[in-house]
mmJSON file of the N, C-alpha and C atoms, coordinates in Angstrom:
{"data_MODEL":{"atom_site":{
"group_PDB":["ATOM","ATOM","ATOM","ATOM","ATOM","ATOM","ATOM","ATOM","ATOM","ATOM","ATOM","ATOM","ATOM","ATOM","ATOM","ATOM","ATOM","ATOM","ATOM","ATOM","ATOM","ATOM","ATOM","ATOM","ATOM","ATOM","ATOM","ATOM","ATOM","ATOM","ATOM","ATOM","ATOM","ATOM","ATOM","ATOM","ATOM","ATOM","ATOM","ATOM","ATOM","ATOM","ATOM","ATOM","ATOM","ATOM","ATOM","ATOM","ATOM","ATOM","ATOM","ATOM","ATOM","ATOM","ATOM","ATOM","ATOM","ATOM","ATOM","ATOM","ATOM","ATOM","ATOM","ATOM","ATOM","ATOM","ATOM","ATOM","ATOM","ATOM","ATOM","ATOM","ATOM","ATOM","ATOM","ATOM","ATOM","ATOM","ATOM","ATOM","ATOM","ATOM","ATOM","ATOM","ATOM","ATOM","ATOM","ATOM","ATOM","ATOM","ATOM","ATOM","ATOM","ATOM","ATOM","ATOM","ATOM","ATOM","ATOM","ATOM","ATOM","ATOM","ATOM","ATOM","ATOM","ATOM","ATOM","ATOM","ATOM","ATOM","ATOM","ATOM","ATOM","ATOM","ATOM","ATOM","ATOM","ATOM","ATOM","ATOM","ATOM","ATOM","ATOM","ATOM","ATOM","ATOM","ATOM","ATOM","ATOM","ATOM","ATOM","ATOM","ATOM","ATOM","ATOM","ATOM","ATOM","ATOM","ATOM","ATOM","ATOM","ATOM","ATOM","ATOM","ATOM","ATOM","ATOM","ATOM","ATOM","ATOM","ATOM","ATOM","ATOM","ATOM","ATOM","ATOM","ATOM","ATOM","ATOM","ATOM","ATOM","ATOM","ATOM","ATOM","ATOM","ATOM","ATOM","ATOM","ATOM","ATOM","ATOM","ATOM","ATOM","ATOM","ATOM","ATOM","ATOM","ATOM","ATOM","ATOM","ATOM","ATOM","ATOM","ATOM","ATOM","ATOM","ATOM","ATOM","ATOM","ATOM","ATOM","ATOM","ATOM","ATOM","ATOM","ATOM","ATOM","ATOM","ATOM","ATOM","ATOM"],
"id":[1,2,3,4,5,6,7,8,9,10,11,12,13,14,15,16,17,18,19,20,21,22,23,24,25,26,27,28,29,30,31,32,33,34,35,36,37,38,39,40,41,42,43,44,45,46,47,48,49,50,51,52,53,54,55,56,57,58,59,60,61,62,63,64,65,66,67,68,69,70,71,72,73,74,75,76,77,78,79,80,81,82,83,84,85,86,87,88,89,90,91,92,93,94,95,96,97,98,99,100,101,102,103,104,105,106,107,108,109,110,111,112,113,114,115,116,117,118,119,120,121,122,123,124,125,126,127,128,129,130,131,132,133,134,135,136,137,138,139,140,141,142,143,144,145,146,147,148,149,150,151,152,153,154,155,156,157,158,159,160,161,162,163,164,165,166,167,168,169,170,171,172,173,174,175,176,177,178,179,180,181,182,183,184,185,186,187,188,189,190,191,192,193,194,195,196,197,198,199,200,201],
"type_symbol":["N","C","C","N","C","C","N","C","C","N","C","C","N","C","C","N","C","C","N","C","C","N","C","C","N","C","C","N","C","C","N","C","C","N","C","C","N","C","C","N","C","C","N","C","C","N","C","C","N","C","C","N","C","C","N","C","C","N","C","C","N","C","C","N","C","C","N","C","C","N","C","C","N","C","C","N","C","C","N","C","C","N","C","C","N","C","C","N","C","C","N","C","C","N","C","C","N","C","C","N","C","C","N","C","C","N","C","C","N","C","C","N","C","C","N","C","C","N","C","C","N","C","C","N","C","C","N","C","C","N","C","C","N","C","C","N","C","C","N","C","C","N","C","C","N","C","C","N","C","C","N","C","C","N","C","C","N","C","C","N","C","C","N","C","C","N","C","C","N","C","C","N","C","C","N","C","C","N","C","C","N","C","C","N","C","C","N","C","C","N","C","C","N","C","C","N","C","C","N","C","C"],
"label_atom_id":["N","CA","C","N","CA","C","N","CA","C","N","CA","C","N","CA","C","N","CA","C","N","CA","C","N","CA","C","N","CA","C","N","CA","C","N","CA","C","N","CA","C","N","CA","C","N","CA","C","N","CA","C","N","CA","C","N","CA","C","N","CA","C","N","CA","C","N","CA","C","N","CA","C","N","CA","C","N","CA","C","N","CA","C","N","CA","C","N","CA","C","N","CA","C","N","CA","C","N","CA","C","N","CA","C","N","CA","C","N","CA","C","N","CA","C","N","CA","C","N","CA","C","N","CA","C","N","CA","C","N","CA","C","N","CA","C","N","CA","C","N","CA","C","N","CA","C","N","CA","C","N","CA","C","N","CA","C","N","CA","C","N","CA","C","N","CA","C","N","CA","C","N","CA","C","N","CA","C","N","CA","C","N","CA","C","N","CA","C","N","CA","C","N","CA","C","N","CA","C","N","CA","C","N","CA","C","N","CA","C","N","CA","C","N","CA","C","N","CA","C","N","CA","C","N","CA","C","N","CA","C","N","CA","C"],
"label_alt_id":[null,null,null,null,null,null,null,null,null,null,null,null,null,null,null,null,null,null,null,null,null,null,null,null,null,null,null,null,null,null,null,null,null,null,null,null,null,null,null,null,null,null,null,null,null,null,null,null,null,null,null,null,null,null,null,null,null,null,null,null,null,null,null,null,null,null,null,null,null,null,null,null,null,null,null,null,null,null,null,null,null,null,null,null,null,null,null,null,null,null,null,null,null,null,null,null,null,null,null,null,null,null,null,null,null,null,null,null,null,null,null,null,null,null,null,null,null,null,null,null,null,null,null,null,null,null,null,null,null,null,null,null,null,null,null,null,null,null,null,null,null,null,null,null,null,null,null,null,null,null,null,null,null,null,null,null,null,null,null,null,null,null,null,null,null,null,null,null,null,null,null,null,null,null,null,null,null,null,null,null,null,null,null,null,null,null,null,null,null,null,null,null,null,null,null,null,null,null,null,null,null],
"label_comp_id":["MET","MET","MET","ALA","ALA","ALA","ARG","ARG","ARG","TYR","TYR","TYR","TYR","TYR","TYR","VAL","VAL","VAL","ASN","ASN","ASN","ASN","ASN","ASN","ASN","ASN","ASN","GLN","GLN","GLN","GLN","GLN","GLN","ALA","ALA","ALA","ASN","ASN","ASN","GLY","GLY","GLY","ASP","ASP","ASP","HIS","HIS","HIS","GLU","GLU","GLU","VAL","VAL","VAL","HIS","HIS","HIS","ALA","ALA","ALA","LEU","LEU","LEU","GLY","GLY","GLY","CYS","CYS","CYS","SER","SER","SER","PHE","PHE","PHE","MET","MET","MET","PRO","PRO","PRO","THR","THR","THR","SER","SER","SER","ASN","ASN","ASN","ARG","ARG","ARG","THR","THR","THR","TYR","TYR","TYR","LEU","LEU","LEU","GLY","GLY","GLY","GLU","GLU","GLU","TYR","TYR","TYR","SER","SER","SER","THR","THR","THR","CYS","CYS","CYS","ARG","ARG","ARG","PRO","PRO","PRO","ALA","ALA","ALA","VAL","VAL","VAL","THR","THR","THR","GLU","GLU","GLU","ALA","ALA","ALA","ARG","ARG","ARG","LYS","LYS","LYS","HIS","HIS","HIS","HIS","HIS","HIS","ARG","ARG","ARG","GLN","GLN","GLN","VAL","VAL","VAL","ASN","ASN","ASN","GLY","GLY","GLY","CYS","CYS","CYS","TYR","TYR","TYR","TYR","TYR","TYR","CYS","CYS","CYS","ALA","ALA","ALA","ARG","ARG","ARG","GLU","GLU","GLU","CYS","CYS","CYS","HIS","HIS","HIS","THR","THR","THR","GLN","GLN","GLN"],
"label_asym_id":["A","A","A","A","A","A","A","A","A","A","A","A","A","A","A","A","A","A","A","A","A","A","A","A","A","A","A","A","A","A","A","A","A","A","A","A","A","A","A","A","A","A","A","A","A","A","A","A","A","A","A","A","A","A","A","A","A","A","A","A","A","A","A","A","A","A","A","A","A","A","A","A","A","A","A","A","A","A","A","A","A","A","A","A","A","A","A","A","A","A","A","A","A","A","A","A","A","A","A","A","A","A","A","A","A","A","A","A","A","A","A","A","A","A","A","A","A","A","A","A","A","A","A","A","A","A","A","A","A","A","A","A","A","A","A","A","A","A","A","A","A","A","A","A","A","A","A","A","A","A","A","A","A","A","A","A","A","A","A","A","A","A","A","A","A","A","A","A","A","A","A","A","A","A","A","A","A","A","A","A","A","A","A","A","A","A","A","A","A","A","A","A","A","A","A","A","A","A","A","A","A"],
"label_entity_id":["1","1","1","1","1","1","1","1","1","1","1","1","1","1","1","1","1","1","1","1","1","1","1","1","1","1","1","1","1","1","1","1","1","1","1","1","1","1","1","1","1","1","1","1","1","1","1","1","1","1","1","1","1","1","1","1","1","1","1","1","1","1","1","1","1","1","1","1","1","1","1","1","1","1","1","1","1","1","1","1","1","1","1","1","1","1","1","1","1","1","1","1","1","1","1","1","1","1","1","1","1","1","1","1","1","1","1","1","1","1","1","1","1","1","1","1","1","1","1","1","1","1","1","1","1","1","1","1","1","1","1","1","1","1","1","1","1","1","1","1","1","1","1","1","1","1","1","1","1","1","1","1","1","1","1","1","1","1","1","1","1","1","1","1","1","1","1","1","1","1","1","1","1","1","1","1","1","1","1","1","1","1","1","1","1","1","1","1","1","1","1","1","1","1","1","1","1","1","1","1","1"],
"label_seq_id":[1,1,1,2,2,2,3,3,3,4,4,4,5,5,5,6,6,6,7,7,7,8,8,8,9,9,9,10,10,10,11,11,11,12,12,12,13,13,13,14,14,14,15,15,15,16,16,16,17,17,17,18,18,18,19,19,19,20,20,20,21,21,21,22,22,22,23,23,23,24,24,24,25,25,25,26,26,26,27,27,27,28,28,28,29,29,29,30,30,30,31,31,31,32,32,32,33,33,33,34,34,34,35,35,35,36,36,36,37,37,37,38,38,38,39,39,39,40,40,40,41,41,41,42,42,42,43,43,43,44,44,44,45,45,45,46,46,46,47,47,47,48,48,48,49,49,49,50,50,50,51,51,51,52,52,52,53,53,53,54,54,54,55,55,55,56,56,56,57,57,57,58,58,58,59,59,59,60,60,60,61,61,61,62,62,62,63,63,63,64,64,64,65,65,65,66,66,66,67,67,67],
"pdbx_PDB_ins_code":[null,null,null,null,null,null,null,null,null,null,null,null,null,null,null,null,null,null,null,null,null,null,null,null,null,null,null,null,null,null,null,null,null,null,null,null,null,null,null,null,null,null,null,null,null,null,null,null,null,null,null,null,null,null,null,null,null,null,null,null,null,null,null,null,null,null,null,null,null,null,null,null,null,null,null,null,null,null,null,null,null,null,null,null,null,null,null,null,null,null,null,null,null,null,null,null,null,null,null,null,null,null,null,null,null,null,null,null,null,null,null,null,null,null,null,null,null,null,null,null,null,null,null,null,null,null,null,null,null,null,null,null,null,null,null,null,null,null,null,null,null,null,null,null,null,null,null,null,null,null,null,null,null,null,null,null,null,null,null,null,null,null,null,null,null,null,null,null,null,null,null,null,null,null,null,null,null,null,null,null,null,null,null,null,null,null,null,null,null,null,null,null,null,null,null,null,null,null,null,null,null],
"Cartn_x":[0.849,0.002,0.893,0.471,1.211,0.283,0.836,0.076,0.204,-0.938,-0.96,-1.399,-0.846,-1.128,-1.342,-2.107,-2.249,-1.613,-0.87,-0.243,-1.323,-1.525,-2.535,-2.063,-0.766,-0.235,-0.35,-0.997,-1.132,0.134,0.356,1.485,1.183,2.141,1.966,0.798,0.53,-0.569,-1.91,-1.926,-3.162,-3.384,-2.539,-2.679,-2.309,-3.016,-2.64,-2.146,-0.873,-0.281,-0.495,-0.756,-0.885,0.475,0.932,2.229,2.081,2.952,3.068,4.088,3.841,4.757,6.154,7.141,8.518,8.994,8.085,8.474,9.256,10.378,11.203,10.569,9.52,8.842,7.593,7.264,6.093,6.447,5.57,5.863,5.837,6.601,6.622,5.478,4.846,3.691,2.668,1.524,0.431,0.031,-0.221,-0.655,-1.795,-2.602,-3.728,-3.554,-3.691,-3.601,-4.847,-4.643,-5.757,-6.124,-5.179,-5.434,-4.352,-4.547,-3.608,-4.238,-3.56,-4.111,-3.036,-3.482,-2.547,-2.088,-2.857,-2.465,-2.816,-2.363,-2.627,-4.042,-4.711,-6.026,-7.06,-7.269,-8.229,-7.763,-6.456,-5.932,-6.28,-6.173,-6.536,-8.035,-8.837,-10.284,-10.582,-9.911,-10.096,-9.615,-8.523,-7.983,-8.958,-9.731,-10.703,-11.847,-11.984,-12.963,-12.457,-11.156,-10.536,-10.173,-9.824,-9.375,-9.96,-10.284,-10.904,-9.898,-8.706,-7.696,-6.585,-6.53,-5.619,-4.837,-3.589,-2.75,-1.821,-1.431,-0.464,0.943,1.785,3.185,3.872,4.655,5.381,6.334,6.89,7.92,7.379,6.345,5.881,4.484,3.759,2.41,2.275,3.282,3.356,2.129,1.59,0.394,-0.773,-0.777,-1.869,-1.458,-0.266,0.213,-0.293,-0.919,-1.57,-0.883,0.146,0.789,2.218],
"Cartn_y":[-1.18,0.002,1.241,2.218,3.484,4.64,5.698,6.924,7.799,8.263,9.052,10.485,11.382,12.818,13.335,14.417,15.096,16.477,16.843,18.16,19.175,20.179,21.194,22.236,22.222,23.078,22.302,22.883,22.158,22.258,21.228,21.199,22.14,22.344,23.233,22.781,21.478,20.965,20.926,21.393,21.451,20.28,19.254,18.086,18.404,17.767,17.725,16.3,16.15,14.82,14.166,12.858,12.025,11.382,11.476,10.937,10.03,9.025,8.191,8.843,8.724,9.273,8.72,9.585,9.186,9.528,9.887,10.265,11.577,11.615,12.822,13.959,13.668,14.696,15.249,14.704,15.193,16.501,17.486,18.759,18.597,19.44,19.39,20.187,21.025,21.804,21.893,22.469,22.638,21.31,20.329,19.009,18.559,17.626,17.106,15.61,15.168,13.747,13.041,11.948,11.224,9.953,9.37,8.127,7.101,5.927,4.824,3.749,3.389,2.443,1.456,0.311,-0.696,-0.401,0.414,0.843,2.317,2.901,4.326,4.592,3.603,3.837,4.455,3.91,4.58,5.963,6.173,7.495,8.513,8.119,9.001,9.309,8.293,8.502,9.519,9.383,10.322,11.726,11.811,13.111,13.846,13.112,13.744,14.421,14.128,14.835,16.24,16.464,17.751,18.56,17.855,18.512,17.796,18.532,17.962,17.176,17.703,17.086,16.479,15.15,14.434,13.401,13.178,12.178,11.592,10.343,9.728,10.19,10.271,10.637,9.551,9.956,9.019,8.136,8.669,7.98,7.099,7.53,6.743,6.16,6.581,6.055,5.807,5.161,4.973,4.236,3.313,2.573,3.524,4.664,5.633,6.834,6.808,7.915,7.698,8.727,8.553,9.283,10.05,10.788,10.4],
"Cartn_z":[0.002,-0.001,-0.001,-0.749,-0.831,-0.517,0.0,0.253,-0.974,-1.466,-2.701,-2.431,-3.227,-3.163,-4.577,-4.681,-5.975,-5.841,-6.848,-6.915,-7.272,-6.431,-6.701,-7.721,-8.029,-9.089,-10.392,-11.37,-12.639,-13.471,-14.268,-15.192,-16.366,-17.248,-18.395,-19.28,-19.325,-20.159,-19.421,-18.18,-17.409,-16.47,-16.537,-15.668,-14.224,-13.309,-11.9,-11.676,-11.341,-11.257,-9.897,-9.952,-8.761,-8.495,-7.236,-6.836,-5.623,-5.562,-4.369,-3.428,-2.136,-1.149,-1.394,-1.404,-1.655,-3.049,-3.936,-5.299,-5.25,-5.941,-5.934,-6.741,-7.499,-8.292,-7.593,-6.428,-5.685,-4.987,-5.065,-4.401,-2.881,-2.205,-0.747,-0.124,-0.924,-0.442,-1.57,-1.258,-2.214,-2.859,-2.011,-2.448,-1.553,-2.044,-1.283,-1.094,0.149,0.453,-0.085,-0.804,-1.43,-0.686,0.015,0.738,0.485,1.058,0.934,0.068,-1.011,-1.989,-2.437,-2.929,-3.425,-4.855,-5.589,-6.934,-7.089,-8.183,-8.414,-8.937,-9.465,-10.091,-9.139,-7.94,-7.048,-6.596,-6.561,-6.198,-7.276,-8.54,-9.651,-9.606,-9.308,-9.186,-8.088,-6.957,-5.849,-6.234,-6.965,-7.381,-8.292,-9.063,-9.967,-9.209,-7.938,-7.099,-6.78,-6.932,-6.608,-7.848,-8.933,-10.168,-11.374,-12.398,-13.597,-14.444,-14.586,-15.45,-14.573,-14.535,-13.641,-14.446,-14.032,-14.681,-13.625,-13.791,-12.9,-13.25,-12.264,-12.472,-13.299,-14.273,-15.133,-14.32,-13.239,-12.476,-11.353,-10.643,-9.494,-9.689,-10.719,-10.989,-12.483,-13.05,-14.503,-15.052,-14.281,-14.695,-15.007,-14.351,-14.52,-15.362,-15.889,-16.725,-18.157,-18.717,-20.035,-21.164,-20.901,-21.997,-22.161],
"occupancy":[1.0,1.0,1.0,1.0,1.0,1.0,1.0,1.0,1.0,1.0,1.0,1.0,1.0,1.0,1.0,1.0,1.0,1.0,1.0,1.0,1.0,1.0,1.0,1.0,1.0,1.0,1.0,1.0,1.0,1.0,1.0,1.0,1.0,1.0,1.0,1.0,1.0,1.0,1.0,1.0,1.0,1.0,1.0,1.0,1.0,1.0,1.0,1.0,1.0,1.0,1.0,1.0,1.0,1.0,1.0,1.0,1.0,1.0,1.0,1.0,1.0,1.0,1.0,1.0,1.0,1.0,1.0,1.0,1.0,1.0,1.0,1.0,1.0,1.0,1.0,1.0,1.0,1.0,1.0,1.0,1.0,1.0,1.0,1.0,1.0,1.0,1.0,1.0,1.0,1.0,1.0,1.0,1.0,1.0,1.0,1.0,1.0,1.0,1.0,1.0,1.0,1.0,1.0,1.0,1.0,1.0,1.0,1.0,1.0,1.0,1.0,1.0,1.0,1.0,1.0,1.0,1.0,1.0,1.0,1.0,1.0,1.0,1.0,1.0,1.0,1.0,1.0,1.0,1.0,1.0,1.0,1.0,1.0,1.0,1.0,1.0,1.0,1.0,1.0,1.0,1.0,1.0,1.0,1.0,1.0,1.0,1.0,1.0,1.0,1.0,1.0,1.0,1.0,1.0,1.0,1.0,1.0,1.0,1.0,1.0,1.0,1.0,1.0,1.0,1.0,1.0,1.0,1.0,1.0,1.0,1.0,1.0,1.0,1.0,1.0,1.0,1.0,1.0,1.0,1.0,1.0,1.0,1.0,1.0,1.0,1.0,1.0,1.0,1.0,1.0,1.0,1.0,1.0,1.0,1.0,1.0,1.0,1.0,1.0,1.0,1.0],
"B_iso_or_equiv":[0.0,0.0,0.0,0.0,0.0,0.0,0.0,0.0,0.0,0.0,0.0,0.0,0.0,0.0,0.0,0.0,0.0,0.0,0.0,0.0,0.0,0.0,0.0,0.0,0.0,0.0,0.0,0.0,0.0,0.0,0.0,0.0,0.0,0.0,0.0,0.0,0.0,0.0,0.0,0.0,0.0,0.0,0.0,0.0,0.0,0.0,0.0,0.0,0.0,0.0,0.0,0.0,0.0,0.0,0.0,0.0,0.0,0.0,0.0,0.0,0.0,0.0,0.0,0.0,0.0,0.0,0.0,0.0,0.0,0.0,0.0,0.0,0.0,0.0,0.0,0.0,0.0,0.0,0.0,0.0,0.0,0.0,0.0,0.0,0.0,0.0,0.0,0.0,0.0,0.0,0.0,0.0,0.0,0.0,0.0,0.0,0.0,0.0,0.0,0.0,0.0,0.0,0.0,0.0,0.0,0.0,0.0,0.0,0.0,0.0,0.0,0.0,0.0,0.0,0.0,0.0,0.0,0.0,0.0,0.0,0.0,0.0,0.0,0.0,0.0,0.0,0.0,0.0,0.0,0.0,0.0,0.0,0.0,0.0,0.0,0.0,0.0,0.0,0.0,0.0,0.0,0.0,0.0,0.0,0.0,0.0,0.0,0.0,0.0,0.0,0.0,0.0,0.0,0.0,0.0,0.0,0.0,0.0,0.0,0.0,0.0,0.0,0.0,0.0,0.0,0.0,0.0,0.0,0.0,0.0,0.0,0.0,0.0,0.0,0.0,0.0,0.0,0.0,0.0,0.0,0.0,0.0,0.0,0.0,0.0,0.0,0.0,0.0,0.0,0.0,0.0,0.0,0.0,0.0,0.0,0.0,0.0,0.0,0.0,0.0,0.0],
"pdbx_formal_charge":[null,null,null,null,null,null,null,null,null,null,null,null,null,null,null,null,null,null,null,null,null,null,null,null,null,null,null,null,null,null,null,null,null,null,null,null,null,null,null,null,null,null,null,null,null,null,null,null,null,null,null,null,null,null,null,null,null,null,null,null,null,null,null,null,null,null,null,null,null,null,null,null,null,null,null,null,null,null,null,null,null,null,null,null,null,null,null,null,null,null,null,null,null,null,null,null,null,null,null,null,null,null,null,null,null,null,null,null,null,null,null,null,null,null,null,null,null,null,null,null,null,null,null,null,null,null,null,null,null,null,null,null,null,null,null,null,null,null,null,null,null,null,null,null,null,null,null,null,null,null,null,null,null,null,null,null,null,null,null,null,null,null,null,null,null,null,null,null,null,null,null,null,null,null,null,null,null,null,null,null,null,null,null,null,null,null,null,null,null,null,null,null,null,null,null,null,null,null,null,null,null],
"auth_seq_id":[1,1,1,2,2,2,3,3,3,4,4,4,5,5,5,6,6,6,7,7,7,8,8,8,9,9,9,10,10,10,11,11,11,12,12,12,13,13,13,14,14,14,15,15,15,16,16,16,17,17,17,18,18,18,19,19,19,20,20,20,21,21,21,22,22,22,23,23,23,24,24,24,25,25,25,26,26,26,27,27,27,28,28,28,29,29,29,30,30,30,31,31,31,32,32,32,33,33,33,34,34,34,35,35,35,36,36,36,37,37,37,38,38,38,39,39,39,40,40,40,41,41,41,42,42,42,43,43,43,44,44,44,45,45,45,46,46,46,47,47,47,48,48,48,49,49,49,50,50,50,51,51,51,52,52,52,53,53,53,54,54,54,55,55,55,56,56,56,57,57,57,58,58,58,59,59,59,60,60,60,61,61,61,62,62,62,63,63,63,64,64,64,65,65,65,66,66,66,67,67,67],
"auth_comp_id":["MET","MET","MET","ALA","ALA","ALA","ARG","ARG","ARG","TYR","TYR","TYR","TYR","TYR","TYR","VAL","VAL","VAL","ASN","ASN","ASN","ASN","ASN","ASN","ASN","ASN","ASN","GLN","GLN","GLN","GLN","GLN","GLN","ALA","ALA","ALA","ASN","ASN","ASN","GLY","GLY","GLY","ASP","ASP","ASP","HIS","HIS","HIS","GLU","GLU","GLU","VAL","VAL","VAL","HIS","HIS","HIS","ALA","ALA","ALA","LEU","LEU","LEU","GLY","GLY","GLY","CYS","CYS","CYS","SER","SER","SER","PHE","PHE","PHE","MET","MET","MET","PRO","PRO","PRO","THR","THR","THR","SER","SER","SER","ASN","ASN","ASN","ARG","ARG","ARG","THR","THR","THR","TYR","TYR","TYR","LEU","LEU","LEU","GLY","GLY","GLY","GLU","GLU","GLU","TYR","TYR","TYR","SER","SER","SER","THR","THR","THR","CYS","CYS","CYS","ARG","ARG","ARG","PRO","PRO","PRO","ALA","ALA","ALA","VAL","VAL","VAL","THR","THR","THR","GLU","GLU","GLU","ALA","ALA","ALA","ARG","ARG","ARG","LYS","LYS","LYS","HIS","HIS","HIS","HIS","HIS","HIS","ARG","ARG","ARG","GLN","GLN","GLN","VAL","VAL","VAL","ASN","ASN","ASN","GLY","GLY","GLY","CYS","CYS","CYS","TYR","TYR","TYR","TYR","TYR","TYR","CYS","CYS","CYS","ALA","ALA","ALA","ARG","ARG","ARG","GLU","GLU","GLU","CYS","CYS","CYS","HIS","HIS","HIS","THR","THR","THR","GLN","GLN","GLN"],
"auth_asym_id":["A","A","A","A","A","A","A","A","A","A","A","A","A","A","A","A","A","A","A","A","A","A","A","A","A","A","A","A","A","A","A","A","A","A","A","A","A","A","A","A","A","A","A","A","A","A","A","A","A","A","A","A","A","A","A","A","A","A","A","A","A","A","A","A","A","A","A","A","A","A","A","A","A","A","A","A","A","A","A","A","A","A","A","A","A","A","A","A","A","A","A","A","A","A","A","A","A","A","A","A","A","A","A","A","A","A","A","A","A","A","A","A","A","A","A","A","A","A","A","A","A","A","A","A","A","A","A","A","A","A","A","A","A","A","A","A","A","A","A","A","A","A","A","A","A","A","A","A","A","A","A","A","A","A","A","A","A","A","A","A","A","A","A","A","A","A","A","A","A","A","A","A","A","A","A","A","A","A","A","A","A","A","A","A","A","A","A","A","A","A","A","A","A","A","A","A","A","A","A","A","A"],
"auth_atom_id":["N","CA","C","N","CA","C","N","CA","C","N","CA","C","N","CA","C","N","CA","C","N","CA","C","N","CA","C","N","CA","C","N","CA","C","N","CA","C","N","CA","C","N","CA","C","N","CA","C","N","CA","C","N","CA","C","N","CA","C","N","CA","C","N","CA","C","N","CA","C","N","CA","C","N","CA","C","N","CA","C","N","CA","C","N","CA","C","N","CA","C","N","CA","C","N","CA","C","N","CA","C","N","CA","C","N","CA","C","N","CA","C","N","CA","C","N","CA","C","N","CA","C","N","CA","C","N","CA","C","N","CA","C","N","CA","C","N","CA","C","N","CA","C","N","CA","C","N","CA","C","N","CA","C","N","CA","C","N","CA","C","N","CA","C","N","CA","C","N","CA","C","N","CA","C","N","CA","C","N","CA","C","N","CA","C","N","CA","C","N","CA","C","N","CA","C","N","CA","C","N","CA","C","N","CA","C","N","CA","C","N","CA","C","N","CA","C","N","CA","C","N","CA","C","N","CA","C","N","CA","C","N","CA","C"],
"pdbx_PDB_model_num":[1,1,1,1,1,1,1,1,1,1,1,1,1,1,1,1,1,1,1,1,1,1,1,1,1,1,1,1,1,1,1,1,1,1,1,1,1,1,1,1,1,1,1,1,1,1,1,1,1,1,1,1,1,1,1,1,1,1,1,1,1,1,1,1,1,1,1,1,1,1,1,1,1,1,1,1,1,1,1,1,1,1,1,1,1,1,1,1,1,1,1,1,1,1,1,1,1,1,1,1,1,1,1,1,1,1,1,1,1,1,1,1,1,1,1,1,1,1,1,1,1,1,1,1,1,1,1,1,1,1,1,1,1,1,1,1,1,1,1,1,1,1,1,1,1,1,1,1,1,1,1,1,1,1,1,1,1,1,1,1,1,1,1,1,1,1,1,1,1,1,1,1,1,1,1,1,1,1,1,1,1,1,1,1,1,1,1,1,1,1,1,1,1,1,1,1,1,1,1,1,1]
}}}
């Protein structure tokens, strides 16, 4: 199980990235805790309750990364 967060700062393409705790690309502030999950998919679903455009981090949530 991993703890997931969504970056509240959007990327240049408008995505708000979902990160697992410990990812070096996760921001240290301006993030929202999403919960503890065994995969990134439910974390992305939870992140969509906060932001319209969501994507998994290429490095720590590659399974949920779509670009």
